[in-house]
N, C-alpha and C positions, 0 to 999 in steps of 0.2 A: 211719301204717299199717305193719304188719309187712312185712318184705321177703319176697316170695313166692319159694319155692325152685323153681328151674327144674330140670326133669327132665333129667339128663345121663347118657347111656348109658355114657360112659367112667367117670365117677365112680361110677355104679351098679355097674359091673364091679369097680372098686377096692374098694368097700365089701363087696361079696359075697366077694371073695377074702380080705379081711381077716377077715371073719366065719368063713369056712371054715378059715383058718389057726389060729384059736384064740389068736392073739397079742393081748396087751393093747396099747394105744396106747404105753405106756411101752416095752415090749420091742421092738415094731416100730420105734419111733423110734431106739432104741439100735442095732438092726440096720441102720438106714438111715444110721448114722454120727453121730447127734446125741448130745450129752452127756446124761448122766442127768438133769441139771437142766432141759434144754429138750426132751427127747425127746417127752414126752406132748403138750406144747403144739404142737410142730412138726407132729406127725401130725394133731392136731385141726384145725389151720389148713389143712393139705393136704386133708383129707377134706371140709372145708367150702368149699373154693375152687370157684368156678364155672368157672375156666379154668386147669387145672393145667399147669404147665410140663412139657415132655417130660423134663427132667432129674429132676423129682420122680417121674414115672412110672417112670423107670429105677431110681432109688434104691429105690422101693417094690417093683418086680418083682425086683430083685437081692436085696433082703432076704428075699423069699419064695422065692427060688431058681427063679424062672420068667422067661421072656422077656417083653418088653413085648407082643410079638405074641400069646403065649399068654394074657396078661392080658386082651387086648382081644377075644379070640374069644368 
């Protein structure tokens, strides 16, 4: 059976912010500090995680120039 995706308001906010930013996974990953070779995959894994680490939320919000608090509003 396929794994059912659980609705997560935190990751929904992250995905919404990414969409509004207009950044690609590649560009966002590079802004988050990943090498060009791993940037896209790192972002993809982060966006598909069901339980993101706060350190990843900080990298994400820093890359977008916002605070984690703003991200989660």
